[in-house]
N, C-alpha and C positions, 0 to 999 in steps of 0.2 A: 905625287903617286904614293899610295900606301904600300908597305912591303907585302910580299906575296904571302908570308906566314900569317899576318893579321887578316888578310883577305880570306885565306883558307879557314882560319878560325871562325871568322864571321859566317862563312858558308856552313860550317859545321853547326854553329849555334842556330842558324836559320833552319837547317834540317831537323835539328832536335826540337826546336820550337814548333815546326810544322807537324812533326810526329806527335808531340804532346797535344797539340790542338786537335788533331784527328782523333787521338785516343779519348780526349775529353768529350768531343762531339759524339763518338760512339757510345761512351758511358752514359751521356745524357739521354740519347735516344733509347738505349736499353732500359734506363730508369723509367722513362715515360711509358714504354710498352709494359714494364712490370707493374706500374701503377694502374694502367688500364686493366690488366689481368686481375689485379687484386680487387678493383672495383667491381668487375664482372663476377668474381667469386663471392664477394659480399652480397651482391644482388641475388645470386643463386642461392646463397645460404638463407637470406631473408625469405625467398619464395618457398624454400623447403620448410622453414619454420611455419609459414602460413598454411602449407599443406598439412603439417602435423596438427596444427590447431583445428583445421577443418575435420581431420580424421578423429580428433578427440571429441568434437561436437557431434559427429555422426555416431560415435560409440555411446555418447550420453543419450542420444535419441533412441538408440537400440535398447539401452538400459530402461529408459522410460516406457518404451513399448512393451518390454518384458514385464515391467511392474504392472502396466495396464492389463496385460494378459493374465497375470496372477490374480489381479482384482476381479477380472471377469470370471475366472475359475471359482473364486470365493463366492461371487454372486450366484453362480450356478448351484454351488453347494447349498447356499442359503435357501434358494428357491426350491431345491429338492427337499430340504428339511420342511419347508412350509407345505409342500405337496403332501408329504407324509403326515404332517399334523392335520391337514384338511381331510385326508382319508380316514384318520382315526376319528375326527369329529363326525364325518359322514356315517361311519359305522355306529357311533353312539346314537345319532339321530335315528338310524334305521332300527336300532334296538328299542328306542323309546316308542317308535311307531308300532312295532310288533306288540309291545306291552299294551299300547292303547287299543289295538285290535282285540287282544285277548280280553281286556276289560269290557270292550263293547260286546263281545260274545257273551261274557258272563252277564252283562246287563240285559241282553236280549233273552237269555235263558230265564233270568229272574222275572222278566216281563211276562213270559208264558206261564210261569208258575203263579204269578200274581193274577193273571186273567182267569185261570181256573179257580183260584180262591175267590175271586170276585163273583163268579157264577154261583159258587156254593153259598157265598154270603148273600147274594140276591134272593136265592130261594129261602135262606134262613131269615133274613130281615131286610125290609125295604130301605130302612134308614141306613143300615150298614152298607147297602149297595150304593146308595147315593154318595155316601162318604168315600166309598171305594172308587166310584166313577170319577169323583173329583180328584182323588189321588192319582188315578190313571191319567187324567188329562195333564196333571202336573208332571208325572213321570214321562209322558209323551213329549211334553215341551222340553224337559231336561234331555231326553234322548236326541231330540231335534237339534238342540244347542250343541250337544256332544258331537253329533254328525257334522254340523257346520264347522265346529272347531277342528275336527279331524280333517275335513277338506281344506281348511285354511292352512293347517300344518303341512298337508301334502303339497299344496301349491307353493308354500314358502320353501319347503325342502327342495322341490324341483328347481325353483328359481335360484336358490343359493347354489345348488349343484351346477346349474348352467353358468352362473356368474363366475364361480371359482374355476370351472374348467376353461372358460374363455380367457380369464385373467392369466391362468397358468400357461395356456397356449401362447398368448401375446408376450408374456415375460420370457418364455422359452425361445420364441422366435427372435425377440430383441437381443437376448443373450447370444444366440447363435450368430446373428448379424454382426454384433460387436466383436465376437471372437473371430469371424471371417475377416472383418475389416482390419482388426489388429494383426492377424497373420499376414494379410496383404501388405500392410505398412512395414511390418518387420522384414518381409522379403525384399521390399523396395529399399529399405535402409541397408540391408546386407549387400544388395547389388551396388548401391552407391558407395559403400565402404570398399568393396572390391575394385570398383572403377577408380576411386581416389588412390588406392594403393598402387594400381597399375600405372596411373598417371604420374604418381610420385616417382616410381622406378624409371619410367620413360624420361621424365624431366631430368633425373639425375644422370642418366646415360647421355642425354643430349648435351647437358652442361659439360660433362667430362669430355665428350667428343669435341665440343666447341673450344674448350680450353686447349686441348691437344692440337687442334687445327690452328688456333691463333699462335701457339708457341712455334709450330712448324713454319707458319707463314712468316713470323718475325725472324726466325733463324735464316729462312731462305732469303728474305729481303736484306738482312744484314750481311749475308755471305756473298752477295752479288752487287756490283756497282756498274751502272750503265753510264757510259760517257755521253751519250746523246739520247734525245727523246723525239721520236718520230722524224729521225734523220737530221735533227738540229742539235748541235752541241749544247749541253746545259751551261747555265751561268757559272756553276761551281767549277766545271771543267775549264771554261775560258779563264776564270780567275787563277786557277792553278797553273795553266799554261803561261799566262803573263808573269806570274811570280817566278816560275822556273826560268823563263827567259831573262827576266831582270836579274836573277841570281847568276847568270852567265852560263846557263845550260844550253847546249847546242840544240837546234831545232830538230836534228836527225835523231837525238837521243831522248827527247822528252817523252815519247810514247813508251820506250823501254823503261825509263825511270819510274813512270807512273805505274806500269805493270809490275815492276819489281817491288815497289813499296806496298801495293795492294796485296800481292802474293805473300809478302812477309807477315802481314797481319791476318792472313787467311781469307782474303776477299778475292773473288774472281772478277776480273775486268771484262766487260762486254763492250766490244768496239775498239777502234784504234784511231790514232791521230797521225796524219801524215805531215811531212815538212811543209807542204803547201797550205794545209789547214792551219798549222802554227803561224805561218806568215800572215794569213788572212785574219786570224784572231788578234794578232798584235796590231795589224793595221786598223781593224775595226775599233780596238781599244783606243788607239791614237785619235781616230776621228771622233769617237764618243767623248774623249777628254777635251778636244778642241770645241766641240758643241757645248759641253758643259761650261767651259770657260767663257765662251761667248754669251751664253745665257746668263751666267752670273754677272758678267760685265754689263749686260743690258739691264738687269734687274737692280743693279747697285745705284744708290742715289748719287754717289760721287766716286771719282776714281783719280788716283794720283800715279803718274808714270814718271819714274826717275831712273837715271842711269849714271854710271861712273866710268870714266875712261882715262886713257893717257895716250900720249903720242910718242912715237919713236921713228926718227928719220922721216918726218912728214907723213907718217901713217898712224891713224887713230885706232886704238884698241879699247873696246868696251869690256868692262869687267863683268 
């Protein structure tokens, strides 16, 4: 029989070891939860960086659209300058046409004076009249050619005016359509930017709420210990009861000891263990040990059973 002092010292060492083991398990669980929270935070940070990159791309698209809009304005200004130059050319052509009409009038007046002179010359001399008649025919041909040239110029002028007006209308309509489309794309891009910004803010709030919820859940889980699950004592609880019983703890005091230890470390115990439950747990452990021993004996290839004993007054004592 060992002395009582050494037995008490062993019990104290066992208690200290159990407390250290429980503290190590709690620290390991808290480290695991902290690692999970850190991984979730890194994922959230990566998603925020991705949203920032998308926002940068959308801003670049808006810049490109603004540049296209400026190019469209420059094209409109160029077309306006071309219209002004065409108007100046049209005024020059009209001026030339008026000058040609005036020359035609002068030629017509000259023709009348020439006809009167021809009549006088016919009376004066027949030869002179023949020559003058020939000159008249030549002048008539010249006038006809001038009239044809005048008509061709008029036709060409009208065609050029129609062509330039149609081209200007087409270019103006194209510029307007491009401007409208660029404005529409710019508005869509601005809406997308606003939507992305709102989504980024919502995602940040959701992540913060999820982190706070996870922290609160971990704290709640660590601050409460359930002895049983669905009415059945957990395996950890059974092992603790057997350990306390092997250490010499009374079955009536096991529930109070577990509750006191958990309250010391700030954990609330849910449930209780009665003296009858302690006896059943110990009996179940004994039966499980016997079953395990029988199974190992059955699965062993060979087994040796030996014993040592002595006799005293015809009575055998096995060691």
